[in-house]
OpenMM code with the backbone's topology and positions (N, CA, C; nanometers):
from openmm import Vec3, app, unit

residues = "MET GLU GLU LEU MET ASN ILE LEU GLU GLU ILE CYS PRO ASP VAL ASP PHE GLU ASN GLU GLU ALA LEU VAL ASP ASP LYS LEU LEU SER SER PHE GLU ILE ILE SER ILE ILE ALA GLU ILE SER ASP GLU PHE GLY ILE THR LEU SER PRO ALA GLU ILE ILE PRO ASP ASN PHE ASN SER ALA GLN ARG MET TRP ASP MET ILE GLN ARG LEU GLN GLY".split()
positions = [
    Vec3(0.3462, 0.1221, -0.9732),
    Vec3(0.4865, 0.1097, -0.9321),
    Vec3(0.5775, 0.1832, -1.0304),
    Vec3(0.5393, 0.1871, -1.1558),
    Vec3(0.6215, 0.2546, -1.2559),
    Vec3(0.6374, 0.4033, -1.2247),
    Vec3(0.5277, 0.4672, -1.1764),
    Vec3(0.5350, 0.6082, -1.1409),
    Vec3(0.6336, 0.6299, -1.0268),
    Vec3(0.6301, 0.5417, -0.9280),
    Vec3(0.7226, 0.5508, -0.8150),
    Vec3(0.8657, 0.5348, -0.8620),
    Vec3(0.8913, 0.4365, -0.9459),
    Vec3(1.0275, 0.4150, -0.9954),
    Vec3(1.0782, 0.5372, -1.0715),
    Vec3(0.9914, 0.6012, -1.1482),
    Vec3(1.0301, 0.7225, -1.2207),
    Vec3(1.0694, 0.8333, -1.1241),
    Vec3(0.9920, 0.8499, -1.0179),
    Vec3(1.0230, 0.9505, -0.9161),
    Vec3(1.1585, 0.9217, -0.8535),
    Vec3(1.1783, 0.7974, -0.8107),
    Vec3(1.3023, 0.7600, -0.7431),
    Vec3(1.4236, 0.7775, -0.8334),
    Vec3(1.4112, 0.7348, -0.9582),
    Vec3(1.5244, 0.7445, -1.0513),
    Vec3(1.5545, 0.8895, -1.0881),
    Vec3(1.4536, 0.9745, -1.0858),
    Vec3(1.4770, 1.1162, -1.1131),
    Vec3(1.5516, 1.1823, -0.9977),
    Vec3(1.5160, 1.1461, -0.8750),
    Vec3(1.5790, 1.2062, -0.7573),
    Vec3(1.7187, 1.1490, -0.7336),
    Vec3(1.7344, 1.0188, -0.7517),
    Vec3(1.8619, 0.9501, -0.7253),
    Vec3(1.8975, 0.8574, -0.8412),
    Vec3(1.9457, 0.9117, -0.9510),
    Vec3(1.9702, 0.8289, -1.0695),
    Vec3(2.0775, 0.7213, -1.0516),
    Vec3(2.1637, 0.7337, -0.9516),
    Vec3(2.2731, 0.6385, -0.9343),
    Vec3(2.2393, 0.5195, -0.8440),
    Vec3(2.1180, 0.5151, -0.7910),
    Vec3(2.0792, 0.4089, -0.6979),
    Vec3(2.0012, 0.3006, -0.7721),
    Vec3(2.0302, 0.1750, -0.7402),
    Vec3(1.9618, 0.0604, -0.8006),
    Vec3(1.8358, 0.0284, -0.7195),
    Vec3(1.7283, 0.0989, -0.7490),
    Vec3(1.6051, 0.0842, -0.6721),
    Vec3(1.5372, -0.0503, -0.6932),
    Vec3(1.5663, -0.1179, -0.8014),
    Vec3(1.5032, -0.2475, -0.8269),
    Vec3(1.5580, -0.3567, -0.7358),
    Vec3(1.6810, -0.3425, -0.6903),
    Vec3(1.7445, -0.4489, -0.6130),
    Vec3(1.7826, -0.4112, -0.4704),
    Vec3(1.7932, -0.2848, -0.4420),
    Vec3(1.8400, -0.2407, -0.3099),
    Vec3(1.7306, -0.2581, -0.2049),
    Vec3(1.7678, -0.3124, -0.0894),
    Vec3(1.6716, -0.3398, 0.0177),
    Vec3(1.7035, -0.2653, 0.1466),
    Vec3(1.8080, -0.1804, 0.1453),
    Vec3(1.8478, -0.1076, 0.2665),
    Vec3(1.8872, 0.0354, 0.2306),
    Vec3(1.7981, 0.1033, 0.1621),
    Vec3(1.8281, 0.2387, 0.1143),
    Vec3(1.8609, 0.3344, 0.2284),
    Vec3(1.7854, 0.3263, 0.3354),
    Vec3(1.8083, 0.4144, 0.4501),
    Vec3(1.9178, 0.3565, 0.5391),
    Vec3(1.9066, 0.2287, 0.5709),
    Vec3(2.0034, 0.1659, 0.6612),
    Vec3(2.1461, 0.1753, 0.6084),
    Vec3(2.1639, 0.1639, 0.4774),
    Vec3(2.2977, 0.1728, 0.4175),
    Vec3(2.3348, 0.3156, 0.3760),
    Vec3(2.2491, 0.4113, 0.4146),
    Vec3(2.2726, 0.5538, 0.3871),
    Vec3(2.2873, 0.5851, 0.2379),
    Vec3(2.2090, 0.5157, 0.1553),
    Vec3(2.2095, 0.5427, 0.0120),
    Vec3(2.1214, 0.6625, -0.0220),
    Vec3(2.0307, 0.6979, 0.0703),
    Vec3(1.9463, 0.8156, 0.0532),
    Vec3(1.9796, 0.9165, 0.1622),
    Vec3(1.9998, 1.0414, 0.1221),
    Vec3(2.0232, 1.1477, 0.2200),
    Vec3(1.8888, 1.1942, 0.2745),
    Vec3(1.8913, 1.2679, 0.3831),
    Vec3(1.7657, 1.3191, 0.4396),
    Vec3(1.6967, 1.4125, 0.3400),
    Vec3(1.7737, 1.4905, 0.2647),
    Vec3(1.7149, 1.5786, 0.1634),
    Vec3(1.6449, 1.4964, 0.0548),
    Vec3(1.7069, 1.3874, 0.0126),
    Vec3(1.6466, 1.3014, -0.0897),
    Vec3(1.5182, 1.2361, -0.0379),
    Vec3(1.5177, 1.1975, 0.0877),
    Vec3(1.3973, 1.1376, 0.1460),
    Vec3(1.2849, 1.2406, 0.1494),
    Vec3(1.3157, 1.3634, 0.1883),
    Vec3(1.2145, 1.4692, 0.1899),
    Vec3(1.1624, 1.4939, 0.0484),
    Vec3(1.2507, 1.4932, -0.0492),
    Vec3(1.2089, 1.5111, -0.1886),
    Vec3(1.1184, 1.3970, -0.2334),
    Vec3(1.1527, 1.2751, -0.1957),
    Vec3(1.0710, 1.1577, -0.2301),
    Vec3(0.9327, 1.1697, -0.1659),
    Vec3(0.9280, 1.2096, -0.0399),
    Vec3(0.8004, 1.2259, 0.0303),
    Vec3(0.7130, 1.3282, -0.0419),
    Vec3(0.7720, 1.4417, -0.0783),
    Vec3(0.6963, 1.5471, -0.1477),
    Vec3(0.6431, 1.4974, -0.2817),
    Vec3(0.7269, 1.4283, -0.3574),
    Vec3(0.6855, 1.3781, -0.4889),
    Vec3(0.5773, 1.2700, -0.4764),
    Vec3(0.5927, 1.1811, -0.3782),
    Vec3(0.4925, 1.0770, -0.3553),
    Vec3(0.3589, 1.1415, -0.3196),
    Vec3(0.3626, 1.2405, -0.2319),
    Vec3(0.2394, 1.3088, -0.1910),
    Vec3(0.1697, 1.3708, -0.3104),
    Vec3(0.2465, 1.4394, -0.3950),
    Vec3(0.1888, 1.5046, -0.5133),
    Vec3(0.1372, 1.4033, -0.6151),
    Vec3(0.2190, 1.3043, -0.6464),
    Vec3(0.1854, 1.2089, -0.7519),
    Vec3(0.0668, 1.1192, -0.7160),
    Vec3(0.0613, 1.0762, -0.5900),
    Vec3(-0.0391, 0.9781, -0.5509),
    Vec3(-0.1526, 1.0367, -0.4667),
    Vec3(-0.1472, 1.1668, -0.4394),
    Vec3(-0.2553, 1.2317, -0.3661),
    Vec3(-0.2719, 1.1816, -0.2239),
    Vec3(-0.1596, 1.1545, -0.1570),
    Vec3(-0.1654, 1.1062, -0.0191),
    Vec3(-0.0851, 1.1999, 0.0711),
    Vec3(-0.1146, 1.1931, 0.1997),
    Vec3(-0.0401, 1.2682, 0.2997),
    Vec3(0.0275, 1.1678, 0.3917),
    Vec3(0.1568, 1.1838, 0.4085),
    Vec3(0.2306, 1.0946, 0.4971),
    Vec3(0.2385, 1.1591, 0.6346),
    Vec3(0.1860, 1.0904, 0.7339),
    Vec3(0.1946, 1.1393, 0.8712),
    Vec3(0.3358, 1.1123, 0.9234),
    Vec3(0.3750, 1.1821, 1.0300),
    Vec3(0.5079, 1.1537, 1.0884),
    Vec3(0.5264, 1.0062, 1.1242),
    Vec3(0.4181, 0.9382, 1.1602),
    Vec3(0.4275, 0.7960, 1.1956),
    Vec3(0.4677, 0.7099, 1.0763),
    Vec3(0.4414, 0.7569, 0.9541),
    Vec3(0.4771, 0.6821, 0.8331),
    Vec3(0.6220, 0.7063, 0.7907),
    Vec3(0.6816, 0.8140, 0.8400),
    Vec3(0.8158, 0.8513, 0.7951),
    Vec3(0.9184, 0.7841, 0.8850),
    Vec3(0.9318, 0.6540, 0.8623),
    Vec3(1.0263, 0.5719, 0.9376),
    Vec3(1.1147, 0.4970, 0.8375),
    Vec3(1.2368, 0.4628, 0.8784),
    Vec3(1.3277, 0.3946, 0.7851),
    Vec3(1.2675, 0.2724, 0.7186),
    Vec3(1.1915, 0.1935, 0.7910),
    Vec3(1.1352, 0.0701, 0.7361),
    Vec3(1.0511, 0.0966, 0.6111),
    Vec3(0.9803, 0.2082, 0.6069),
    Vec3(0.8956, 0.2399, 0.4915),
    Vec3(0.9743, 0.2912, 0.3711),
    Vec3(1.1030, 0.3228, 0.3896),
    Vec3(1.1824, 0.3810, 0.2819),
    Vec3(1.3074, 0.3007, 0.2486),
    Vec3(1.3200, 0.1793, 0.3017),
    Vec3(1.4392, 0.0986, 0.2766),
    Vec3(1.4426, 0.0346, 0.1381),
    Vec3(1.3280, 0.0286, 0.0712),
    Vec3(1.3259, -0.0255, -0.0647),
    Vec3(1.2093, 0.0356, -0.1407),
    Vec3(1.2170, 0.0286, -0.2716),
    Vec3(1.1078, 0.0779, -0.3549),
    Vec3(0.9804, -0.0011, -0.3260),
    Vec3(0.9941, -0.1305, -0.3028),
    Vec3(0.8764, -0.2132, -0.2739),
    Vec3(0.8086, -0.1705, -0.1444),
    Vec3(0.8873, -0.1385, -0.0437),
    Vec3(0.8277, -0.0942, 0.0835),
    Vec3(0.7590, 0.0405, 0.0669),
    Vec3(0.8188, 0.1289, -0.0133),
    Vec3(0.7535, 0.2572, -0.0407),
    Vec3(0.6215, 0.2328, -0.1132),
    Vec3(0.6233, 0.1424, -0.2101),
    Vec3(0.5024, 0.1109, -0.2862),
    Vec3(0.3941, 0.0515, -0.1953),
    Vec3(0.4347, -0.0373, -0.1046),
    Vec3(0.3402, -0.0957, -0.0093),
    Vec3(0.2774, 0.0134, 0.0776),
    Vec3(0.3578, 0.1096, 0.1218),
    Vec3(0.3069, 0.2202, 0.2022),
    Vec3(0.2074, 0.3042, 0.1225),
    Vec3(0.2417, 0.3341, -0.0020),
    Vec3(0.1518, 0.4124, -0.0883),
    Vec3(0.0192, 0.3405, -0.1044),
    Vec3(0.0228, 0.2120, -0.1333),
    Vec3(-0.0987, 0.1336, -0.1518),
    Vec3(-0.1838, 0.1335, -0.0235),
    Vec3(-0.1172, 0.1193, 0.0897),
    Vec3(-0.1877, 0.1180, 0.2188),
    Vec3(-0.2548, 0.2536, 0.2446),
    Vec3(-0.1842, 0.3624, 0.2155),
    Vec3(-0.2393, 0.4958, 0.2402),
    Vec3(-0.3487, 0.5340, 0.1413),
    Vec3(-0.3446, 0.4777, 0.0226),
    Vec3(-0.4497, 0.5037, -0.0747),
    Vec3(-0.5730, 0.4200, -0.0437),
    Vec3(-0.5533, 0.3109, 0.0311),
    Vec3(-0.6498, 0.2110, 0.0648),
    Vec3(-0.7897, 0.2495, 0.0769),
] * unit.nanometer
topology = app.Topology()
chain = topology.addChain("A")
for resn in residues:
    res = topology.addResidue(resn, chain)
    for name in ("N", "CA", "C"):
        topology.addAtom(name, app.Element.getBySymbol(name[0]), res)
């Protein structure tokens, strides 16, 4: 999880990823930032996100992103 938090804080330093639960729904992440997060997650964790995984629910919080990463590494 620490690696993910580092990625998120590097891309969006002004967002409180530890407490925010509606990153996409509240428009705290732009589409460009989401694409950057996807690219960094893919590189860092060696996973490929299919279009079916790229849904708001998977990106609304750091915990949900982490759950997705764990599931895809499974």
